[in-house]
N, C-alpha and C positions, 0 to 999 in steps of 0.2 A: 827553618820552619818545618817541622814534622809533621807528615801528612798523613793518615790512615784512611782507609775506604771502607766503609759497610754498605753492604746493597741490602735493602728485602728481596728476598726469593721473587715476590712480584714485579720489582723491575730488573731481574738479575732475567725471569724471563721475555721480557720486552727485550732480547737481546740486540735485536739489528730491525732495521725501519720496515721491512716486509713484514715482519710479524707484531709491530705496533699500528702496523692498519689495519691486519686484520682483529687485532682485541678492537679499533676504534669502530670497526664497520660489525659486531658480534654483540650485541647487547648482556646475550647468554653470559658469555666468557665473561664480560666485565663485571657484570653483578658477581660471577663465582668469584673472581679474583678481588673483586672488593669483600666478600666475604670471607675470606680466607686470609688474607694478608692486612695488615695494618699500615699503613704509610704514613707518613710525619710531613705535614706540609704547612704546622705555624707552633711554637712554645706559648707556653702560659708563661705570663710575665709573676706569676704567683703561683706554687706548688701546694699552696692550704694543705689539707691533711694530706697526709704522704701514703694513706692507704684507704682511697678513693673506691667507693664499691664497683663502681661500671670498669673498672679499670683492671683487668688480668694481668698475673704476673709470672704466674705458670710459663713453665718451659716446654717447649715443644720440639719435636725429632721432625725432621724432614722424612717423606716415604722414600723417597729413593736412596738418599744417601745416607741417613742414620745420624746427620749433623744434629744436633742440639742445638735450640736457638733460645736466648734469652733477651728481658730488659734491659738497657743501659741503666743503670740502678731504678729509680724507677720514675725513668723517661718511658714516652710511650714508644722510644727507637728499639726494635727489635735486631739483633746482630747474632752469628755464630758465635758458639762459646770458643771455639780457636780464631785467631785472625794471621793473616801472611803477609809476607812485602814483597813478593814476587812472584813469578810463574803462576798469573792471576787465572790461565786459563784450569791448569790442571788443579787450583783450588778451588775453581767453581764445580768442576767435576766432581768434588770430595765435598762439594756442601757446604762449602769456605765462603762467608761473604764479607769478612774483615779483613782489608790491607792496610799497609803499613808501609811511608817513605819517609823523606823530608828533606828542607831546602834547602841544605847544605850537602846533602848526597849529589857528589859530581856538579857543585857552584850549580846548580835548579835543573839541571838537564836532565836530571830523573822524574822529575817534574813535568819536564815537556813529554819527555816517554810515556809518563802513566798516560798523561792526558790524551795523546794519541791512541793509545791503546783502547781507553774509555771509550773517546769519540767512535773507534772504529768496530765496537765488540759491545759495550757495553752499555745502559741510563742507568750508573751508580750513584748515590749519595753517597759523600764525604768526610771523612772525619777530620779532621787540622788541627794540628798542635803547632806551638809559637817554641825555638832553641835559640839559644844566642849563636849571633854571628862575629865573625872578625873583626868589621867596623865600628867603631866606639859609637857611633850613633844611630848604630842597627842594633843594636842588640838590648836584651831584658823587655821588660812590659810596656813600657808605655804608651798611651795614646795611640802617639806616631806611629810606632813601632807595629803595632798591632792592626792599628786601621794598613797602614801602607803594606805591613808583610802580610796580611792577607788578599789584598789586595792585587799585589804580584805574584802569590800564588795560584790565585782563580784564573789570572791572566794565563802563566804558563799551563796551567792544567786546563783551558779552555772551558771554563766552568764559569755560571752564574754563582752559585755557593756552594755548599758545605752544609754536613750533618751538623757536626759536632768540631767547635776548634777548642785545643788544650793550650794552656799556658804552662809553659815547658818550663820546670823551676823557679821558685820563689823570686823574686826581685823588689832585695833590700831599698833600693834608690828609687823604687815608686812608692807612692800611696796606696794602701789596697784600694781605696773608694776610688782610685784613675783606674784601676785593672779593671776593676767589675762596671764601672761606668760605661768603660770601652768595648768591653764583653758584651754589656747591653746594646749599646751604640751598633756592633754590625749585626747582631741579631735582628734588632727593628730596623736595621738598612736591608734586610733580606740576604744578607753573607752569609748565614751562618743560622742553623735552627737550635743548636744548644752550644755552652761553653764545658771545660770540663778543667782539671790541674792534671798537672805530671809532678812527681818528684816533691808534692807538699809535704807539711807536717799534719800531723792530725789539726792541730791548733791555727794552722794557716787555713786551712779549709773552712774550719770555724769561724774565723774572721772574717772571710770572704762570705760565707752565708748569711751570717749577722751584717754586714756591711749592704747587702742585698736584701736583708730585711726592713734593715734602717730607713734606706734612701728608697725604697720598693722598687730596686733592680731585679735583674735574675742572675739566682744562686744556679752556681756549679751542680752538672748532676752527676761527675764521674770521677775517680782518681787514677792515673798512670803511673803504675806500682810497681818495681821490679821483685819477682817473687819467684822462688827455686828451692829445691831440696834446700841447698845452705841460708838462703836468706826469707823467712818465715811472718816473722811477726807482725811485720804492718799490714799484712793482708789476711793473717788469720786472727788477729786481734783486735788491732787499731781501726780498721777498715769496717770492719761489721759493727762495730757502736756507731759510726759515722750512719750507715748504710739506715739502722733503724734508728738513729735520730734525727737526721735530716734527708735520708733519702739517696746517699752518695753512693755509688758503684764503683767497680774496680776493673780497670784492663790492664791486665798486667804481665810484663815484658822480661824476657832473655828467661825463659823454663830451662833454659841449659847452662845458663852461669856463663854464657858466651862463647860456650862450647868445651865449658871443663867438663860436664855432664856427659859428654859424648864419650868419655874414656881414651882419647887420641891423644892427652897429655899424661898417659901412663907412665910411660920411658923416657921422657922429656919432652922437649918442644920440636916438634916437624919442621921440616924445609917451609912445608907449603902453607903452614897453620898461621891463624890470624898473630896469635902469641908470637911468631917469628918477625912481624912488620912490625918497623920502627915506630909507627903511629902507637902499636899497641906495648911497647916496653910497661906500661905498666899492669898489664896481664901476664907476662912474661913473671915478672917477679912477685907477684900474686902467688902463681902455679908453683914458683920455685922455692917459695916461703915457708915455713914450718907449717902455716897453716894451710899453707896448698900440699903440703906432702901428708898431713895428716885428711884431708878431703880426699885425695885418690886413695887413700887407706880406706874410708869409709865406701868407697865409689867399687871396690874391689870385693868386697863384701855384697854390696848391693846387687853388683851384677849376679851374682851364685843366685838370689829368688829372681832375677829375671830370667836366668837360663831356666829354672823351676817353672814357671809362669808361661814358655814359650813365646818370649818378648823382649826387645831389645833394650840396654839400659836406659836410654831415652825415652822412649815410649812407657816404661817404669817410672822415668822420672815426673813426665807429664800425665800420666793415670794419676798418680799419687797426689798431686796440686789440684786435678781436678775433682779427684775422689772428697778431700777436703772440702770441697764446698756441698758435697752434697751431705754428707756426714753430717754437718753441721746446718743442712739444709737454708745454707746461705746463696741459692745459686745469683749470684750478682759478677762474679767473675767471668770476665773476657781476657780470652790467650793471645797474646801475640808473636807468632812462629816465623823463624826466618826460614830464606828459598832453601838452603840443602837439608831441611828438616823434611820436605815433602814425600818425597820418592820413598823412604824406607821407613818412615814414622809417623805419619799419618793417621795413624791406625788406634786411637785411645779407645774405641766403642768394644774392642774384645779384649782389649788388658782390663777393663773396668769390671766386668761380672767376677775376674779371679781375684779381685783385691779384697780378701775378707778381713775380716776384724783382725786375727789371726798375722796375716801379711803384713798389715798396716803398722801392729803395735812393732811385727820384727824390724819394721824400714825405722819408725820411732827411735827403736832401741839404738839401731846401728849409725842412726845420725847423731841423737844423746841434743835433740835443738828444738824440742816441741816445745812451744809458745803455750801458757797457760792463761788464760782470761781471767776477768774476776768473777768469772761464774764460778772456771773451777775451781776458785779456791774456798768460795761459798758452801760448795758441795764435799 
């Protein structure tokens, strides 16, 4: 079970008990907070029209951090456009309000540690997603696994509910109706506010949406997909169509392609790298393959562009993926970043103004993988 944490600015500013008491006794502060920030208390059973006039889906910017905040799909949940897995305090100070972990990390101990941090410092709404476990009876997306898995994670994190629960990877052994009904159940029981998908195809997402509409259940609000310079089609072509048709947003992960885009594998596999671990043999094979060598050659060329812009290669990579949303006016993407990205690379704000159309065209030319949508073919 993968767990991500999204916290609104309002909730983060209620960091400790003393501050919460101050807010409770100060009506003016409470009214101002309510006017500035939207907190999600319930989820609508049906979204009806996906462009309601009374809901603003515009992007906003944090006054002190410069971080961009967006709606998760066309739901009312506001999250930062960048998300992080660990180092919550540093991330929060940089304006990040979206975090990610999983029940398989350290056999569930990661959730316990995360819960202790939340209990001490923050009052955070959470995003949680399911992934396959080792035991045969504890894998997949059966009603049993969804409900018991969510209860177990909530207990480990000492929480009453999470904001969004994700169904990680489709399950061919479980009927779609059972999955959607189970997700609707945990929402109606107050264990979650929304649900989304992870690594699902566009067809599978549409099937879930159709089942939800047919039986008056709750449809998914977003899809979690891999997105980086070498993997672009799903996020840039397929998901935008789903966003317009049924309001599904995108939460992307692995912006540095498991570290490949950092450039550390340019001269081979370092001993302390992830690819040197036995459990990541697949990553090592990918790097040393013919396609992997071609990617390293492209990264060398991209590094020259990064140097001209005065940024690092990872900063250029994240800046490029963020810019793709802005250029197409599809501000639906949320990016999950790993902890080692924080100290040196969490600065996309100064990179974006330098990403001119000429620079973007140069990057696309080097990559040679720009996906084309139906709209591009029509024009």
